[in-house]
C-alpha positions as CSV (number, residue, x, y, z in Angstrom):
1,M,31.1,18.5,-30.8
2,T,28.6,19.0,-28.0
3,F,30.8,17.4,-25.4
4,L,33.9,19.3,-26.6
5,Y,31.9,22.6,-26.3
6,K,30.8,21.6,-22.8
7,L,34.3,20.5,-21.8
8,V,35.9,23.7,-23.0
9,N,33.3,26.0,-21.3
10,R,33.3,23.8,-18.1
11,E,29.5,23.2,-18.3
12,H,27.6,20.1,-17.3
13,S,25.9,18.0,-19.9
14,N,22.2,17.7,-19.9
15,L,19.5,15.3,-21.4
16,F,19.5,17.3,-24.6
17,D,23.2,16.7,-25.1
18,L,22.9,13.0,-24.4
19,S,20.0,12.7,-26.9
20,A,22.0,14.5,-29.6
21,L,24.9,12.1,-29.0
22,L,22.6,9.0,-29.2
23,I,20.8,10.2,-32.4
24,N,24.2,11.0,-34.0
25,A,25.4,7.5,-33.1
26,F,22.4,5.8,-34.6
27,V,22.5,7.8,-37.8
28,Y,26.2,7.3,-38.2
29,F,26.0,3.6,-37.5
30,G,23.1,3.1,-39.9
31,E,24.8,4.9,-42.8
32,S,28.2,3.4,-42.2
33,Y,26.7,-0.1,-41.9
34,R,25.0,0.3,-45.2
35,L,28.1,1.7,-46.9
36,V,30.5,-0.9,-45.6
37,S,28.4,-4.1,-45.5
38,V,27.3,-3.9,-49.1
39,P,30.7,-3.8,-50.8
40,Y,32.8,-5.5,-48.1
41,G,30.5,-7.8,-46.2
42,K,29.2,-7.9,-42.6
43,E,32.6,-8.8,-41.1
44,W,33.9,-5.3,-41.9
45,A,30.8,-3.7,-40.6
46,A,31.8,-5.2,-37.2
47,V,35.0,-3.1,-37.4
48,V,32.9,0.0,-37.7
49,T,30.9,-1.2,-34.7
50,L,34.0,-1.8,-32.6
51,G,35.3,1.6,-33.6
52,L,32.1,3.3,-32.5
53,A,32.2,1.4,-29.2
54,L,35.7,2.6,-28.5
55,F,34.8,6.2,-29.5
56,Y,31.8,6.4,-27.2
57,S,33.6,4.5,-24.4
58,L,36.1,7.3,-24.4
59,H,33.3,9.8,-23.9
60,V,32.5,8.0,-20.6
61,F,36.0,8.5,-19.3
């Protein structure tokens, strides 16, 4: 949401925006890993990891 706001308003991102994005990534990964790996195994947790890698790679472009 932070990057979408900055993109729409044509503002540059700052360190606070980057830290919010990283904290969000760590929290999301931790919770999704716990929710996926327990019932389905660690192999499916890798799918979550690849999805997050794709999502945040698109932020770079």
